Each structure stands twice: as structure tokens, then as C-alpha cells.
KOLBA-736560 format. One line per 4 residues: number of its first residue (from 1); their letters; for each residue x negated, y negated, z negated of C-alpha. Coordinates in Angstrom, 3 decimals. Example, Ala and Ser with C-alpha at 12.3 -4.5 7.8 and 13.67 -1.06 7.14 Angstrom:
1> AS> -12.300:4.500:-7.800 | -13.670:1.060:-7.140;
// end
This chain:
1> MNYI> -160.570:-79.730:-86.569 | -157.192:-81.377:-86.083 | -154.085:-79.382:-85.304 | -150.305:-79.618:-85.498;
5> ATIR> -148.353:-76.865:-87.264 | -144.648:-76.536:-86.547 | -141.787:-74.060:-86.831 | -139.366:-73.824:-83.936;
9> KRRR> -135.787:-72.635:-84.288 | -133.866:-71.565:-81.199 | -130.348:-70.207:-80.828 | -129.618:-67.484:-78.317;
13> GKSV> -125.892:-66.851:-78.424 | -125.085:-65.808:-81.971 | -128.684:-64.969:-82.881 | -131.428:-67.294:-84.120;
17> EWTA> -135.082:-67.040:-83.133 | -137.915:-68.437:-85.251 | -141.422:-69.194:-83.989 | -144.543:-70.350:-85.835;
21> RLLY> -146.545:-72.694:-83.575 | -150.047:-74.112:-83.849 | -151.064:-76.872:-81.410 | -154.742:-77.772:-81.069;
25> TDPT> -157.396:-79.058:-78.655 | -159.982:-76.709:-77.186 | -163.358:-78.205:-78.208 | -165.028:-76.885:-75.045;
29> TGRQ> -162.549:-77.883:-72.349 | -160.636:-80.626:-74.155 | -157.357:-78.999:-73.080 | -154.320:-78.787:-75.326;
33> KEKS> -153.556:-75.239:-76.429 | -150.816:-73.512:-78.354 | -150.794:-70.318:-80.391 | -147.421:-68.991:-81.448;
37> RNAS> -146.058:-65.980:-83.316 | -142.452:-64.855:-83.379 | -140.800:-64.404:-86.751 | -137.677:-62.652:-88.009;
41> SKQD> -136.616:-65.455:-90.375 | -137.530:-68.950:-91.521 | -139.493:-67.536:-94.441 | -141.336:-65.145:-92.135;
45> ARTK> -142.132:-68.071:-89.830 | -143.602:-70.018:-92.761 | -145.758:-67.028:-93.697 | -147.048:-66.589:-90.150;
49> LKQL> -147.662:-70.317:-89.779 | -149.736:-70.266:-92.955 | -151.754:-67.351:-91.548 | -152.367:-69.288:-88.326;
53> EEEF> -153.529:-72.334:-90.279 | -155.881:-70.262:-92.444 | -157.366:-68.584:-89.382 | -157.812:-71.888:-87.571;
57> TSGG> -159.394:-73.748:-90.493 | -161.807:-70.893:-91.208 | -162.773:-69.834:-87.692 | -161.393:-72.402:-85.262;
61> PTAV> -159.837:-71.524:-81.888 | -161.842:-68.293:-81.654 | -160.154:-66.923:-84.765 | -156.572:-67.586:-83.691;
65> ESDR> -157.189:-66.442:-80.113 | -158.722:-63.100:-81.094 | -155.553:-61.620:-82.602 | -155.220:-59.255:-79.631;
69> MTFS> -158.733:-57.883:-79.971 | -158.726:-54.095:-80.239 | -161.030:-51.706:-82.030 | -162.333:-50.552:-78.649;
73> DLVA> -163.302:-54.155:-77.876 | -165.323:-54.269:-81.086 | -166.983:-50.935:-80.272 | -168.049:-52.247:-76.857;
77> HCKE> -169.471:-55.397:-78.445 | -171.362:-53.483:-81.146 | -172.857:-51.025:-78.655 | -174.173:-53.855:-76.513;
81> NRYC> -175.251:-56.345:-79.161 | -175.706:-54.850:-82.633 | -176.454:-51.180:-82.028 | -178.445:-51.560:-78.836;
85> EAVY> -181.696:-49.680:-78.160 | -184.485:-50.780:-80.492 | -187.072:-53.176:-79.048 | -190.535:-53.449:-80.637;
89> DDQG> -193.373:-55.958:-80.382 | -197.044:-55.122:-79.726 | -197.603:-54.370:-83.429 | -194.718:-51.906:-83.546;
93> RKLL> -192.378:-54.204:-85.451 | -188.698:-53.911:-84.563 | -187.391:-57.089:-82.944 | -183.788:-56.055:-82.382;
97> GVRG> -181.514:-53.036:-82.074 | -181.491:-49.954:-84.300 | -183.539:-46.807:-84.752 | -181.645:-43.559:-84.325;
101> RATV> -179.140:-45.207:-81.992 | -177.765:-41.862:-80.784 | -176.489:-41.054:-84.282 | -174.697:-44.390:-84.622;
105> LGHM> -173.198:-44.041:-81.147 | -171.863:-40.621:-82.162 | -170.189:-42.234:-85.173 | -168.608:-44.970:-83.061;
109> NALE> -167.362:-42.482:-80.471 | -165.589:-40.521:-83.198 | -164.145:-43.736:-84.637 | -162.939:-44.925:-81.235;
113> RFFG> -161.182:-41.631:-80.541 | -159.099:-42.218:-83.660 | -158.504:-45.999:-83.618 | -158.733:-46.570:-79.845;
117> RAPL> -156.767:-49.569:-78.627 | -155.300:-50.369:-82.041 | -155.410:-54.116:-82.759 | -158.450:-54.850:-84.895;
121> RDIN> -156.380:-56.782:-87.419 | -154.008:-53.832:-87.922 | -156.759:-51.672:-89.434 | -156.157:-51.647:-93.168;
125> VATL> -156.773:-49.453:-96.209 | -153.995:-47.057:-95.193 | -155.494:-46.459:-91.741 | -158.974:-46.063:-93.250;
129> RAYR> -157.660:-43.363:-95.581 | -155.833:-41.722:-92.670 | -159.104:-41.561:-90.734 | -160.962:-40.038:-93.690;
133> KARL> -158.263:-37.405:-94.185 | -158.141:-36.524:-90.486 | -161.902:-36.116:-90.291 | -162.175:-34.048:-93.480;
137> LSVT> -159.527:-31.682:-92.094 | -161.072:-31.447:-88.627 | -162.921:-28.319:-87.537 | -166.312:-28.236:-85.796;
141> KRGT> -167.231:-26.078:-82.805 | -168.654:-23.547:-85.258 | -165.232:-23.166:-86.840 | -166.187:-24.917:-90.083;
145> RLSV> -164.793:-28.050:-91.674 | -166.619:-31.309:-91.065 | -168.889:-32.052:-94.035 | -168.207:-34.869:-96.506;
149> CTVN> -171.693:-36.172:-95.725 | -170.841:-36.595:-92.014 | -167.536:-38.328:-92.791 | -169.311:-40.649:-95.229;
153> RELS> -171.850:-41.627:-92.561 | -169.070:-42.372:-90.069 | -167.235:-44.480:-92.636 | -170.465:-46.329:-93.460;
157> TLRA> -170.766:-47.283:-89.787 | -167.111:-48.308:-89.760 | -167.644:-50.436:-92.874 | -170.429:-52.403:-91.164;
161> MPNE> -168.549:-53.050:-87.909 | -165.933:-55.535:-89.240 | -168.787:-57.701:-90.551 | -169.840:-58.220:-86.931;
165> AIVN> -166.291:-59.359:-86.166 | -166.280:-61.692:-89.180 | -169.489:-63.525:-88.220 | -168.010:-64.054:-84.748;
169> DWLL> -164.725:-65.401:-86.209 | -162.663:-62.519:-84.768 | -161.665:-61.281:-88.222 | -161.292:-62.945:-91.609;
173> TNPF> -161.834:-60.072:-94.052 | -163.272:-56.574:-94.133 | -160.595:-54.022:-95.173 | -163.245:-52.056:-97.090;
177> KRVR> -163.373:-54.895:-99.626 | -159.862:-53.984:-100.733 | -160.842:-50.553:-102.092 | -162.833:-49.597:-105.153;
181> PGDL> -166.442:-48.471:-104.609 | -166.513:-44.723:-104.087 | -162.843:-44.511:-103.115 | -163.447:-44.004:-99.392;
185> ISIA> -167.176:-43.298:-99.278 | -167.912:-40.922:-102.136 | -171.567:-39.930:-102.332 | -170.796:-37.838:-105.410;
189> DERK> -168.687:-35.483:-103.280 | -171.579:-34.644:-100.982 | -173.004:-31.184:-101.455 | -176.581:-31.325:-102.682;
193> RTTV> -179.091:-29.417:-100.600 | -181.191:-26.737:-102.250 | -184.715:-26.308:-100.937 | -186.431:-22.967:-101.500;
197> LSFD> -190.221:-23.169:-101.339 | -192.300:-20.453:-99.773 | -195.254:-19.002:-101.753 | -197.648:-21.018:-99.590;
201> EESR> -195.707:-24.259:-100.143 | -195.510:-23.593:-103.878 | -199.284:-23.031:-104.069 | -199.969:-26.296:-102.216;
205> LLA> -197.533:-28.177:-104.448 | -199.117:-26.841:-107.643 | -202.573:-27.667:-106.306;
// end
């Protein structure tokens, strides 16, 4: 898709304002559109213009126009489209949606309480770690700390959600890709459950 990338310099009294501008044509309406981002310096304007160009070439108008999308917007989309109630055919095969939807919705509700209206593109490794820390230090209604297993499941749901934004051109990368495996979601830290068999269960197992 064709576009025009420019940097505008404007003087306001003794100060100078820089703006990165991307001009393009909406493929649906045919109207001319502009996406701009203010910058603190000429170098900053060049950086932001490069970001606009990368977003536009990879995802088109949808990518550059979704910079104001919030985490709550993504939650609403996922609840309606990805994590909707499971639908089955006559043979019992799942056509769409997810099994155990209530559990996933619980994860997303906890995530939304923390991230809320934060811009989707502002969620990075630092905010992911902040969420993990806050959840590990939170206390349940029983007065106990939230388990590592529960936090891992919430983070697993969070890790999948940006992929939905990527396929819809709302986001370019998943912040989870910037951390080493096991750094945020550590299965090794989960407490292993010990099952004690009754005499009847032991007899049936031996048999």
C-alpha cells in the first residue's frame, strides 16, 4: 500500500514542535487519512515515523489506527469471539468456543482488574512482571496467598490474548516473546500434589 511519510516542524514562540505524519488512502472508503504522533525532538520524530511505517507496512490502516486500543477492549473482543461458549455438532465435536469457559473468564476478569484501560501497546515485560508480583502477594478470601499454579494459569491466558490482537493487526508483537521460557510462567515452582490412596483404592490398583 502506498503512503507518504513526513516530519513536520512547527515553531510556537521560542519552542519547537515535531510531528511524525503518515498520509495514506483508506482502502475501504477511498478517503485520504492521516496518522500523526507528537515527538520531543527531530530524532524522536524519526523514530516514531519509522514505527508508523513499520506498523502500516505490516498491518495496513488497521495497525496504525489501533494504537489507542486498551486491554479492556481486547478482553471484550476475546470474550465474544475467542473464548465464547463452546458450540458442538451432532457428533459432539467442538465447532467453536472453549470448554471450561468460566475458568478462562475468571482469569480475564483478574487480568482486567489490573491492566484495565491501559493502552494495549503499553503492556511490556515490566508490566507483566508487576502483574505476577502483585498476584503472588495477593491474599485469598481464606486468608492464604494465591498459589503459583493459579498465577501461572492466569499468565497463560494473558500470553494467548495478544496473539488474537496480532492476527487482527492491532498489535505487532507479543511481549511474552521478550522473556526467557520459565521466567514468568514457571511450572517448576508449582507445588506438586500428593495423593494418598485408601486401602480400597490400593487393593484395586494392585489388582
